N, C-alpha and C positions, 0 to 999 in steps of 0.2 A: 672747366680745366687747368686753369692757371697757366696757361702754355705762353699766351703772351699776355702785354700790360695793355693790347690797346685795344681802343673801341672806333670802330668805324662810322663816323656822323654824316657822311658826303656820299651822294648819288655820283659825281664826279670819279669819284674812286673803284667803282663800280660798273659803270657801261660799257668800260674796256675787257672787263671780263667777263659781260655778258656778249658780247661777240665773241670772246674766243673760244664762250659752250657755241654758243649759233654756229662755227665754223667747225668743232669737234663732230658736233652731231649733223651735220650737210653732209659729212664725208662719213662718220661712223653708224651714223641713225641709232644709235645704242646711248637711252638716256640715262642710263646704269654708268656708263665710263666716264660719259660729257660729265655728271655729276661729279667724279670722284677726281675728274681731272682740273675742272674751274675749284672746287674746292681744296685742292693741293695748291695751286694758283695763289685761290684768295689767302689762305694760310701764311705762305712764305709774304705773302704783300704785309700782315698783319707781323709777323716775325723781324721783318726789315725796316718797320717804324717802331717799333722799340728797340732794335739796332741802330739805328740811326739820331735817335733822342740827343744824346749828349753834343754829336756835331750840328744840330740844329742848333741846340741852345749856344753852343759858340758862334757860330756863324750869324745868328739874328740877337746874339746880346739877349738870352733868355734867362732869368734867371734859373734857380735849380727847383722851386717851388712851380714853375711853369708846366702845365701838362699837355701845352698845343704840339701836336706831331703832322706829320703827312702819311698816307697808306697808299698815295697816287701810285699806279702801278709804272710810270714812267724809271720809277726807282729803281724797278725789278734789273735794270740793264748796266746797277753799281758793281754786282759781284764781279762781271768781264770788263768791266773797265779800271777796277782795283788792281787784275791780273796784269794787264797792260801797264799801268801806275808804277807796280813792283817792277815789272822791266824796265822801265823807264828809269827808277831808282840804281836798278843794276847796271843798265848798260849805257843809258844815256844822263848821268847825272848833273851834270855840265849845265844842262837847260835851265836847272833853278838858278844861274848866276844871271840868267836873263831873266828870269819871270819875274812875273808883276801880277797885283791883282788890278781892277779897274778902279777902285777908288783911288789907288798912287797914280796910275796914269790920268786921271784924272786931277789931281794935288800938280800934280810937274808940268802938264801942256793945258790945264784949263778947260774953257770952254771945246778946243778941238778933239777932244778925247772922252767929252761927255757920252750921255745914251741919245741926248738928241742929234748929236754930231755924226755918232757913227752910223743913226740910221739912216740920216739922211746920205750920206756916202754912201750908203746900200741903193736906197733910190735912184741916186744919178745912175748907180751901174744896173740896175734893172733896166732905166727910162733908155739908156743909149744900147742896151743889148734888148730891148725892144722896137728900136729906131720910132722913137717918141721924138717932140716936135719942143725946142729949147723948156718953150711953158709947162707942155704938159712933164718932165723932168725935173723944174723947179715943183710943183704943184707935188706929186710924187715924194719926191724929199723930204719937203714941207711937212707933209701929211704923216710921213715911215717917221721922219724926228719926232712930231708930236704923240701922235701913238706909243713910241715905245718911252719916252717921257713919260707921259700917264699911266702907261703899265706898271712901269717901277715904283711910279708913287703910290697908285692902290694896292699894289702887291706886298706895301710896306703896310698898309689896315686891317691886313688878313687875320694876323695874328691878334692884337688888339681887336679888334671887331669880333670876334670869336670867344673871347672870354666870356662875357655872360652865358653867352651858350653851355661853353664847356665846362665853364661852373657850374649852371645848373642841371647839366646833364651830369657830372659827377658827383654832386650831390645826390640826386637822384639813385643812381646806379650805387652807390655807396651803401644807400640805405638796405638795397636786396640783395646787396654782396659782402654786407658786414664789414664794412669800412675797409676794403680794400682800393686803393688808389688806381685809376684807369689813367689814362692817356686819350685824349681826343682826336681823333684824325681826321683832317680835313684835307683839301686842294691844295695839288704843287704850287700855284701861286705863296704860298705861307714864304717862299724862297726867291719871288720876284722882285722886292726891297733890294735885293744883291747885285750890282751893278756890271759881277762877271757873265749871270747868267744871259745879260743881252749883248754885252760884248762880243762873246764866245758864239752866241745866235746868228749875229750879224758877219762874225768872221767865217762861220760855219755855212751859211749860203750861197755865197759862190763855190765852196769847194764841193757841196752839193750836186750844185748844178753841172758842174764839170764831170765829175764822179760819173755822176748819171748816164751822160754822154758816152761814157767809154768803159764802163762795167761793163766785163763780158758775163750773160745772163740776165742783165737787168732789162725792161721793160717800160720800166716807171718814169716818167718825167717828172720832177716836182710842181707842184705849181702853190695850193692852199698849206700842202708842208713842206715848203721850201724853210721856213723859221723851225730850227730845229728843238724848239721845247720841249718835243719830249725824250730828248736827249743832255741838254745842258743841265737840268736840277741835278739828275745824277752824277754828272761829269763835277758841279759843283761842291758835292759832297765827300766824292774820293779826293779828290785836289787839294780841297780846305782854300778852292778861289784863284789856285795860280791858273792864271791865263793862259799862258803857251803850254803847259800841260795838258790842259782841259779840249785846247785846238786841237793840239798832236792826238789825244787819247777819239775824241770825234771824231776827225777825220778817219781815223783805224775802223772804229764803228762803223759810220756812214755805211758801208757795203750792205751789212746786215739789215738794216732797214729796207735799203732799196730791194734787196731779195725778198724780203719778206713781204714788202708791196707787189712784186712781180708775182710770187707764188699764189699770193690770195685774189687776185686779180678776179677770177674767175666766179670764184666765191662772192667776191662783193657787187659785182655786176649781174648774177644772176638772182641775188637776194633783192638786188635792186629793183630788178624787170617783173619780181614778183610780188612785191610791194606795190605795182607800179607806178615807181617812182625814178625811173631812168632818165638820168637829164638830160635836157634840153641843150640841143646843141652838138651831140652826140649821133656819130652812123649809126645805123644798125647793125652789129655785130663788132662794135667798137667796145672793149672793156677801158676799165677804169678802177681807180685802186686810192690806196690811202696810205700814204708815210705817217705811222702813228706809233703808240707805246709797244711795247711786248713783242716787236720782233722775232725774238727767241720761242716764245712762249707759243704763239701763232704756230709760225715752223714743227714747233713738235708736236703742236695740237694736230695740224694738218696731218703730218704724216702716220702721226698714231690711227685720226681717225680713218684715214686711207688703209693701211694695213688691216683695221679691224675689220673693215667691209671685204674688203677680198682678201680675208686672211692672209695676207703677205707675209711671211716669215720674214722676210729680208728688212720690210720696212718696219714691222713689230718690231725686230732688231736694233735697229735705227733710233728709233726712237726710245727704246727702253734704254741702252746707253746712254743716249742725250738725256734722259731727265738723272740719270743716274748721275751722270759728271754734274750737269744742273745743280744736285742738291750739293753733292762735294765741293762744288764751288762756292755755294752759298753759304756752308758750314765754315768755310774758310774764310769767305769775306767778314763774316761775324766777327772771328776770333780777332782778324787784322783793325776793326772798328774796336773792339772791347782793348786791344793793346794799346792804339793812338789813345783809349782814354782812359786807364792806368798813368799814360805820359803826363795828360795832360792835369790830373791830379797831382800826381805828382812833382 
């Protein structure tokens, strides 16, 4: 149909959407509605991959001939992040006087601002919070620092490593699509080489923990999801790596992830029980959940499914208005990226 230039080749860009499909169908019990909703979200993912490509080129120093992009669903929070970023432009423009990117910070303060040091700080914080011994705290700090340093390093290999595959897929598809150029979409760690992703992950971790304790309507306590890698890649795209802006916007968006995790807890738990895969150590009747990508899409899908199942006009209306606002926001966001691209080229 030539609506998008992106060809997704990565399974990790699919499984989040598959879970949304299971969630919608769990409540709606209507495979047609479920399929339409999933295809709609997937189309938005591909269109978003198109729109982000020039920004990715700038952030990752890709040349114009590079065909690698990402269609991971974690980037679908970017339109809402862009809206908050515009609010900062209007109401809090002075924050840019103090803003910095992580590479600049590393140059100014050396090792103490490195990815290793940042995660070591978080390891100490969590160790003290968990009342660990001094030896255990230092072990946690060192392990965290090494893991983050290696993750950032390995993330930088994604683009070059995928080039042979991308080129082969592009060549094959061009023959079948009469020479048409396609972008090859892979997983989100394409941006993992940017230190800002990890700096903000570590800044948001204690913020997430504190918000989860006091947020009204939240019942989710983060554990595996305490590192907000489902959020920081989108913040990088929107702010171009300005750490203070990324942290401010991330703090504002965290409640959406917690509310979404709370809403889907019944589904996640019941699905786990149905698969005979209930986690060891949890009591019978206890719920568990996941702080993951697509919080808005999950909430919309759940409300839509419940509305269809019960033929609840109120919930159907809420779902319809929410999806319409979602589309309008995405259209506006794409135009903002296009304007930014025009400024970069001029």
